[in-house]
N, C-alpha and C positions, 0 to 999 in steps of 0.2 A: 521526843519528835526528831527523826533524822533531817538533815537540811543536806539537800545535793551541793554541788558548787555554782550551776547552774550559770547564768550566762551575764556578761555586761549590758548587753544589750537586745531590748531595746529597755529604756530607762523606766522606772514605774515596776507596777504587781501587773502583771502579763498571765493571764490563763490558758492554756494551751489545751484544755479540754484533758487532760490526769490531773495536772497540780499546775502552781502559779509559781512564777521566775520573778523575784524581786530584786531591783538595783535600784543602787542611790550613788550620785556623782558627791564626793566631799576629797578635798584635795586639802583640807586640815585634819580630818578626823583619822584617827590613831586606831578606833574600834568602834564597832558600830552595830547595833544592837538592831533584829525588827522584835516588836513587839505585838503580839495576836490574842485579841480579846473576844471571848466567848460572851454569850447573852446575857450573862450575870456581871460582867464587865471585871475576870478574871482574866488578869493575865499572864500570858506566858510567853519569857524572853531566848529570842535566839542569836547567839553571831552571827552574822552574816559570814560564812567562811573565805570568801576568795576577793581579791581587789586586784582590775586590770585598770589599768589607766585612771585610778583613781575612782573609779565605780565598782563600790561594793556591791557582790551578789550573793547572792543564793537561790535553791531551789526548790520548793518543800511540794510532794507528790500527796496526791488526794485537798488540797485545799483549793479551797472552787470560791467562786461567787457569792456573793454576801459576804465573807468572811473581813470582819475589821481590825485594823492594825495602823501601827505608827511606829516609828524611831525613836532611841536614841542614842545620842554623840558620844563617843570618849575623846578625848583628845586634850590642847591647851585652854586653858581659862589663864587670858594673858590681855584684860581692856585694852593694857597699853600699847600693843599690838594688834589690834583688830578681833584678835580671835575671843570666842566665849561662849567654848565648847561647857556643857553642864547637862549630866545624863540622867538628870533628876527630872529632866522636863522633856516630856511626850512630845515628838516634833510628825507636824504633816509631811509627805508626802509629795514636793515638789509637783508630781506626775499623776496623784491619785487620781482617778476618772469619775471618781461619786467619793465623799465627807458627809458623814451623818452626825449632825447635831450641832450647835454653836457651841460659842465660846462662854464659860460661865468664870467671870471676874471674880479671881482670890488671886491671895500676893502670891501662891505660890505658880500661878502663870506666867510672873516675871523673870527673870535668872538673876535676879540678885535680893539683898534684904532692904527692905525697907526703911527700917532704923540704923541701918550701917553702908548704905549708899551705894551706888553701881558699881565701885571697887569690888564688892565684896562677894560671891556666888550666893547663891541660893541652894538648898538643899532639899527644899520642900517638892515632892512628888507633883507633877502636873496632871496625870493622867487622869484624876476623878475630875477634873477639870474644862478636859479638852475634847472636841471633836474627834471622830475616830475615821482616820480613811478607812474604803472600803473595795472589796476586792471587784474587776467592774465585771459584768456581765455584757457584751457588745452588739447581740445580735436584734436586729429588724428588721421588719418587712417594709423595705424601701420600693419596692416593689412600684414601676408605675411614676416613680418622681425622677426629677427631671430641673437640670440649674434652669432658669428664666430665662440670662444673660439679657435680659432687657436693657439696650443699650444706653449708655449714659445721657443724652440727648430728649431720650424719652422719659425718662426718671423722674418720678415724682417722689418727697421722702415724708414720713409722716415719723416723727422722735416721738418715743412715745413709752413708758414707762409700764413692766407686763403687770404688776398690780392696780397702779392707778387707772388705767382704763376704764377696767373693768369690777372693779372693786364696789361699787354702787348701783351699777346697772340693775333694775328691779326687775328685768325678765328671765336673765343669767340664772339659772339654778343658785343657790348662795353658797353648798360646795363648792361651788368654779369660780365663783367671783374672784377678781383678782391673781388668777392662775392660767396656768401655761394652758389647760384644756381652757379656761375662760377664753382667753385672748382668740383661739381657734372654735369657739361656739360659733353656732350659724347666725347667732344675731349679730354678733361683733363682725366676722366674715362679711356681712351681707353689709353693714356701717360700712365698711372701709371700703367695698368695691361700689357703692355708691357713691361715697366720696370721691372717690377717683385717685386714690393715689396709686403708685406701681411698689410703692419698698415701706418697710416698717424698718426703723431703725430702734431696736431697743436697749434703753438703757442698762446696767452694767446686769448678766446674769449668770459671769462667773462667780463662785464660792467667794462670798467676803461677809464678814464680819460686822458686828454693831459696835463702835466703841464703848471703852467702858467707860470716859466720860459723857457719852449722848445715854449707854442705859441708866446712869445713875442720876440723871437729872428726867427718867422718865421718857426720853428719846430714843428714836433710832434709826439707822444712818439707810433714808430711805433709798438716797440716789443709790446706793452702793458703791461708790469708786472706793473701796476699802478692800480690793482681789486680796487673796493667800492662795486661791486655788485654782490655779489659770486651765483646767482640763474639767476639772469638775463643774457641775451645772450648782446652780444658787438652788437648795429643795426648798425653801420657805416659801419658792410661787407655787408648788407644787400641790395637785387637790390630794395626790398619795404623795406624801414626801419621804416614803421607804426610796432609797438612792436608786436602784434598780426600778423603780414604777415611774421618779421622778424624769428620769433619762427617755425611757418609752414614751411620755407625756410631751416633753419638750419635743422630741422628735417628729412625735405627731402631729403637733402643732407646725412646724416648718414643713413638713408632709401637706398640711392642708393650707397654708397660704399660698403653697406652688400652687395647690390645683385651684385655689380662685384666681392665680396669675399675680400675684402680691410675691416680690422678693423680702428676704429675712435677712437686714444688718446686724452686726451687734456694737455695740460700744462698752471697747475694751480698756483696760488699765494696763499696762505693763511698765509704767514708767516707775512705778510704785508698789509697795505694797504694806499689808495691815499691822508691821511689826511696829511701826512707828519709828524715832530714833532710838539712843541708847538707853534711855529711860523708860520705850517700850517692851511689851510684854514680848515674850520669846515661843511663837506658833509655828517655826518651819525654816528658813533662809536663815534667821542671825545664831540658829543653834546649831543646823548643817555646816555653814562656814560665813562665817558673816565679812571677813575680809574679802572672798571671793565675790560674794551675789550682791556687795551694795557698792558705791561709790562711799567711800572715807576721806575726809578731811587729812591735812597733815601733818594732824595729831589723830591719831588712829583708833580713838578711843571715841570718837563723832562720825557720825553719817555729813556726805555732803546731801544737801536738802534743794533741789529743784524746783518740787511739786509744792511746798507748802507743806507736807504732810509726815513730814519726819527724815524720808528717807529717799534715796534714787538706788533704780537696780543700775546697775554698772554693766552697761552691753558693748565695754572695750573688754571682755573674757569673753571668749569662746562658747563655755558650755551656758552661762546666760543667755548669749544670742542664741543658742541652740534648744534651752527650753521653751521660748520666743516662737522661734522658727517650727519646734512639733506641735504646741499648741495651736498654734495657727493653722496648720494641715492640720490637727485632726477636729477643729470645729470645722472645716471647710469639707473634709473625705467623710468622717463620721457622721458629723450634726448637719451635713448638710446645708450651713450657710451662704451667703450668697456677697457678705461684704463685712470689712469689719471700721469702724470709726475709731480712731486711738486719739483716746488721751492725751493730752499735754504732749501730743508728740514730737515735739522738738527737744524732750529731754532724751529721747531715744536716740539724739542726732548728736547728743554730745560728746566729743573728745575733750579729754582733761575740760578745758572750762568752755570752750568755744561751741555754736551748734555747728557742723559739718554736713550739709548736704548731700555731702558723698562717701559718709561714715560707713564704716562695716554691715549696719541694719541695714539703710537701702539698696549694697550692696546686695545682702543675700535676697530680699524680695525682689529685686530686678529678676535676679538669674532663677530663681523658683518656679518651676515648672507648672504649681499649683496656683500659689500666693499670686503671683504675678497677672495671673487671667481672673482675678476677680475683683470685687471695687472694694477700694482705698479710701480710704477717706481722713487725710489727718486733721489736729485740733493743730493750726502752726503755730501754738505758742507753748511757755510755760512763765515761771515765776522767776526766773534766773536773771542774770545779766544777760542781754542781747535774745533774748529764748522769743522775739515776736520776730516769726517769720514766716507772713502773709505774704504768698507768691514764689519763695525759695524752695520750695518741695520739686523731687524731682519729675519727669516725666508720665510716671504713673500713677504719679496719684493725683488726686483730685483736694481742696480743701474749701472747711469753713471759713468762707468770705469776709474776715470781722468786719472787713472795712466797706464792703455793701452794709452790711447790719447800722454800722455809726452814720455812713452818709445818708440814706434812707429815711432814719429817724428822724435828723438835723432837717432832711428837707422838709418834710413835713410835718414839723411842728413849726416851719418857718425861719430856722437859722440861717444866718448869711454864711453862706459858702458859695466856692464858684459850680456853675453850672456846668462845667467840664466833668467836675469830679460826679456827680450825679450822673451824665450822660457815659460816662466809662464805665460806671457800677452796672446800668440798665443793660447796657450792650455786650457786658460778661466779661469785662475788667482785663481788655486787652492789655493795660499799663501792665497788672500784674502774670499774665500769665502766657500771652504771647511770645515773648522771647527765649521761653524753654520750648519751646515747638509743643505747647499743648494747648488744645482748642476753649470755646468758652465754657464744656461744661467742667470744666478743673472748677469752678468758682460753684461750690455749695451756699446758695445764699439765702439767705434767710434774715428776717427783722427779728425772731424772738427765739431761745429755745430753752430747754430745763433751767439753763443758769443765768437766772432773770427776771425779770418779769413776762408775766403771760400778756398776748396781746390787747386785752380786757384791760387789765392792768396798765400795759404803757399809755394809756390813754387817757388813763383816770387818777394816777399818781404824780405828784410832784418828786415826792421822797420814797423811799423805801420803809416796811413797817414789819420789821421783824422781831418785833417783839417776843413771840411764841417761840421764839429759838433760844431763849435764855441767853442770851450775849451783847444786853442790854439796848439792844439794834446798831450792836456797834460790828456785825458780821456782813456781809453781800456788800455790793458794788453802789456808790454813793454817786456816781457819773451817770446815770440815766437813758440820758436824751431823752427823758420822755418828758411830757404834757397833760396836766389833767385836764386839759379845756376850759378851767376856770373855776372849778371847784375839786377838794380834795377828797377824794372817794365817793361811795354813794352817792347817788344822790337824785331827789326829784323834779330839779329842775326840768323841762322838757327841750330849751332850747340846748344847754350841755348834754345831755343826751344824745340830744340829734347830731351835733357835733362830733361826738365819740363815736356813734355808729359809721358818719362819714370817714371819721379818722379810720380805723377798722378796715373799710372799703376799701380806703385808698392805698394800706399797705398791704392789703390782701392783691387788690389789683396788681400792682407795682410789682408784689415777688411773682405771681403767676404767669404775666406778660416779661418780664425777664430773661433774658441770655443765661442761660446757666443753668444751673440745676435746683429748681426751689425746694427747699426743706420747709415742712411744716411743724406745728409745735403741736401735738395732742392736746384737743380742745379749743383751740384760738379758732376755729372754723363755728363752733357754738357759743362763744362770749365767754369760757372758763377764767376766774379767778381763783385769786391766791391771796386775794385782800390787803394785796400789797406787799406782801411778802416776797424779796428777789432775792431768797436765798432759803427754799424750804426744803433744804436736803437731809432736815431731820426730823418733816414732818409727815410720815404714814400716816396721815388721817383726812379728814377730809378739808384739808387748806389745800392738799395737793392732788387729793381724788376727781378725777369727772365727773359734776356731778348730773345726771342723767335726768333728772328729771326740772333741772332749769335751764335746757338749751336754748339758747336764743335760735329756734327755727328759721327765722328772715336770713342771720347769719349765713347761717347752713345752707341754707338754699343757694344763697349769693356766691358762696364760695365753690360749688358743687358747679355751680354755672361758670365761673371762672377758670377751674381745672378740665370741663370739658369743652372749655371755649382754647385754651391752651393747648390739648389734646387734638383739636379740629384745623387748627392754624399752624402749619409746618416753621412760619416765619417766625413762631414766637418759640421757638427750639430747634434753632438752627443747628448744624454740625461745626459750620465754620466762623469763621470772621465776616463782620461785616469788612467792605473793604472803604465804602463812603467815593466811591466810582463806578461808572458804568461797567455795567458786569454782562458776561454771553453777546456782546454786541447791542446791548439797550441802549437805547439812548439817554435815559436818565440812572441817577445812580440807586444802588439799593438801601442806601440809607440819608436822610437829610434832614437835618435840623432847620427848625421854622422858630421866627420870633413871633410875638400875636400879631405883628403886622402882616402876618403872610412872607415874611422875606426872612431868605437862609439867615443863619448864625453867622458873626461876622467875628474876628478875634478879639474885638470890642466886647460884643455881646460876654463869649464867655468868661470873660475875667470879669464881668461885672457881679462881686460879691454878694449883690442887694437884690440879684434878679431871684424871684421865684417861681418864675412860668416859662414855660417851653414845649417847642411841638415836636413830633418826630414822623418823620414819612418810612415805613420800613415796605419794601418794594420784595412782593411775593414773585413776581416773573425774576428774580435775580439771584435764587437762592443757586449756589454753584454746586453743591455736594448733591449727587442720585442719590436715591432709595437702595434698600439692599438689593434689589434686582438689575441696578443699573440705570433705571428710568429717571428721567429729568423730575424733579421736585419744582412744582408750579403750585404757587398759593394766590390769594387774592394780595393788593393794596389796606394798609393802615393807617393812619393817622391818627396818635394819641396825642394829647395836649393834657397836661400836668400845669395845674393854679393850686402851688400852694401859700399864692398871697390871700391878707385879711380880707379882701373883697371878692365881688364876681368883677371877672374882667372882659374883651370882649374880643375875640380870635379870629382873623380874617384867613377863610380858606384858601392855599400856595394857588396859584397859577394854573391853567389846563392842562399843562403838561406833566403835572401830578397824577392826575386827576380830573375828569370830566363830572363827577358826580359820588358824593360821599354819604353814607349813610350811619344816622346813630345808633350806634349797637350796643354801650357799656356808659355810663353815667353814673360815677358814683354818689351823685348825689343824690339819686332818688335808689330805692331799692330796684322797682321795674318803670321800664318808659311807659309811659301812658301812652302814645301816637308813636308814628314811625313818621323819621324827621328825615327827608335830604338834605343838603349843600351844594351848591356847584361854585366854581373859583369865582376868589369877589367877595361871597357874601359872608357873614358877618353869625359866630354861636357865640350866645353866650356863656360861659363857665362858671359855676359858681364857686365860691371861694372854698378854698381848698377841698378840691376835687378833682377827677379823672376822668376824662371823654375821650372812649375812644369810637372813631369811624371808620367804615369801609370801605373801600373804594368800590362803584359796581360800574353795568356798562353803561354809556350814556343812553337817555331817555330816547328812545323812538320819534321822528319826527314828526 
């Protein structure tokens, strides 16, 4: 088989209609073999004939989509200098658009001999145990598809898992459950539309592997934060897992979501790879150019680990940055996704050891004409020193607001904290974001996420119960800021059950009425439980899947109502900050906070750490930002009362300058209001213990 010189760019395997060009970057390699595999697994090796700027390349006429391939790298084996080239190991293409199969765990997959240690190179051939890259067929009929471009302040995110959402749905065909096609099934689409969310945030769908440690225990890497293919789709989630069919199935899912008015955001893991530390397997980057792709310690035998997984990609090197940017553009331009949530995003900004918010990665994002225009969400922390960076990301970014989660949890379980902190979180966390010219929607508000308790478990357990993970309950976060309402775990006690239901309604109401972007964890709207497991990363089973036969319909209806209520009233999703002063010539402030006596809060009131109740009026006539047509946005006034105290309290309605008549519309102490109640200035309203009430300002009654 004759191989032509071909081209250095684009990297990866690119079919041009007549043949395929292959290109691989390696600064360390002395020789690169392209390995082609037929249907029976027979291997043909060809040296890539040209190298341009450390890109090894060649072109093969008549090689078409569907061809399986990999690479072998010849070069130095010098662990002391960070080099670990080993031609006996078949390596994945970092730019592979499709990968077939999964790793079969054998000693040959590791670059060293188990008996003699990591300094000694293994000569066992890993090809029989490795997945294979596949030349990609990109064609798909996207006709009619378009970016929805839902404004951030109108966005409501639903974090979900491709498999977990539909794996147990009784009305979706069995062969489609837990797949991209299952997610796009009319039943699933209708559920999401009725719920009212505007975007799904999918946990990792880029190609990942199941760790040897988990496989040996009969477990799996269910969450998928173990990426090794940044362009390839994880085909275990496809009903037809042939590479080309899986890609088409994913694209159809995205197109179907867009037709339903739902954006697709991907949770992506660019901070580390599945190769682990120096004792981990050799699957791709470690064998291609270990010292270039990874951050190494001063002793270059070892990997720097800011992620808790054994390694950290080296974003200081241009070809690593190029890999990341090329991957992001691919998912936007080729797969039509609408945004990304970056796992452990602080790691991407590390220069030497410090987190630098103006690092090269952020500069590239800022100037990129494609990526800068989509939804960008940072998980603003990693496990390294100085990695907690909530509030410190650049202007085009939004952030998972961990301070919102912690504060709201503490408030509703009755812990002592200043009301000032709670008020800041409820109004969009201006203390974190306003100074960087960002708006309230920079705050992605959440009570729960995949990592931690579900909402049901947050109010049902004081302690984590992770025994099923096989780590003697030592894994997972111990400080959950949870409260079991008096009994650990499931109970038939009616008082405890009623209190738990009320607490769930409190959390949902607070989340959906706060300024910023709400994010809901899948199943929280219907009482999904993980039986107290707060780290179900390895539980690819009923512990993590949505149990559609045990839906809390009452809670689901309540959540749907709250989402629609938020959508109906602009005052709950303003684009701009509250100013705490009159706006547009209004005689009253755009926002005001009140004590239970109906008086505006004083400095002393804000500083009382034991206080657990307050009220806030949101003025709908002072919204400063116009609608997309430049027209003024006018809404009703709302008085929201929070009572996290363990006893019922009487709140006095503020003076007539704030409103002459108020109608109760939401009360988390009950699922439905039995009668219409209205209140005038000076009236008292009893707010049940641990509950939230929403009053809407009405026009005065005719005399």
